[in-house]
N, C-alpha and C positions, 0 to 999 in steps of 0.2 A: 441404593441411590449413591451416585458418586458425590463426594463432598468437596471436590476440588474442580478447578476449571480444566477442561479437557477438549480435545478435538479428535476427529477421526481422520486417518491418513493411511497411505500405503505402508504395509508392514513387511519387513524382511522375513518374518516368521510365517505368516499366512495371510494372504489377501489384504484385508483392512485390519487396522489395529487402533487402539485408543492411546493417545499421547497426552502427556501433561502439558498444560498451557501455563504453568506456574511452577515455582520452586516449591518442593515438598520435603520438609526435613524428615529424616529417619524417625520412625516411631509414630508419625502422624496418622490419625484415623482418616482414611481416604474414602471409605465406603461403609454404608450402614443400610441394612435391610429396612425398607420403608414401603408398606403396602400401598401407598399412594403412587409410588413410582416403580415398584417391583410387583408385577401382577402374578397371582397364584392361579394356576389352571389345573384342573383334575385330569387324570389319565383318560377318564370317560369323555370329558369335553374335548380333549385332543383327538380321540378316536372318531368323534362326530364331525370333525373339521374336514374341509376339502384337502386332498393330498398335498397341494402346494403349501398349505399352512402347517400341515403335519411335518413336512420337510423343514420348514422355517423353524418350528419349535424344536425339532430334533437337533438343529444346529445351534440355536441361540438360547435354549433354556437349560436348566439344571434342576436336579431333584431338591425339594424342600426337605432338609434332613430332620426337621421336627414334625412334619406333617406328611406321613407316608401317603403315596398316591397323588401328591401334588408336585407340580413343577413350577419353577419361577422364571419369568421372563422380565429382564430389565428393560425399562422404557427409555433409559438414557444411553449414553455412549458406553456404559459398562458392558453391554452385550457384545462389544467388539474387543473385549480384553482377551488376548491370546494366551495360550498355555506355554509355559516354559519350565523345564526341570530346575532352572535356577532363576526363580521369579524375583521381582523387586517388591512384591507384596506378600502379606501373610493373611490367609483366609481360614486358618485352623479353627477360629471361633466363627461358627456358621453365619451369624448375622452381622459380622464386623470384618473390615479389611484394613490392614495397617501397612504403612511403608516400611519395608525391611532395610532400605538404604535411602540416602538422599536421592531424590528424583528431580532432575533438572528439567527446565522447560524444553520440550522437544523429545524427551525420553519416552519410549514406548512403555506403557504400564502393562506388566505381565503378572500372571498368577499361575499357581500349580493346580490344575483342575482336580487332581486327586484329593486335594484338601476339602473339597465340598461336593464332589461327585464320585461316590464309591464305584460306580459302574464305568467310569472313564477307562478305556483300554489303551489310550494313546493313539498315536497316528502310525499305523502299521504300513509297511511298504506295500504298495498296490491297492491300499484301501483309499478310496476317494470319498471325501465328504461332499455331499451335494452343496453347490453354491447357488446363491440367489443373486442374479445380476439385477442391479437396480440402476437404470440409466440416470445420469445427472443432467439436468436441464438448467441452463443458465438463466432462463426466464422464471424459474421457480426457486424459492428459498429451500435450501437443504439443511435442516436442523443439524447442528453439530459439525458441519463441514466448513472449513475455512474457504473464503472467497477465491483464493488462488487455486483451489482444487477444482473449481467449476470452469476454469479456463481451458 
């Protein structure tokens, strides 16, 4: 669960990203695993889901390092955190995430997927990650999105 104010916006890294909506000093705890906001799903449960949900979980979940056979899906904006080889966060402690630098409002929050997903192989040339297009509707609230993104 993210412990700071964030919003989702267009990323120069990949599709959508999560951005800080406040100043975050270096060393601050910004994320903590919380089973009320970070759902644990078994591989068996994933296998029983329709294909579109399996694709969604393949993109937005990661392995639970202390519970083999489980994956974690963040319910908040954390699921939009993009990979960077030079991240501004540290997730080497599985259930905690810290700011490695001062993070200004508007900065994209990034992490190194290798720190918590040993199976992450990176983004290889020619490899496409399935994307899920979610239309934005001005007449419906979009949790985590800023109003100007709906225009």
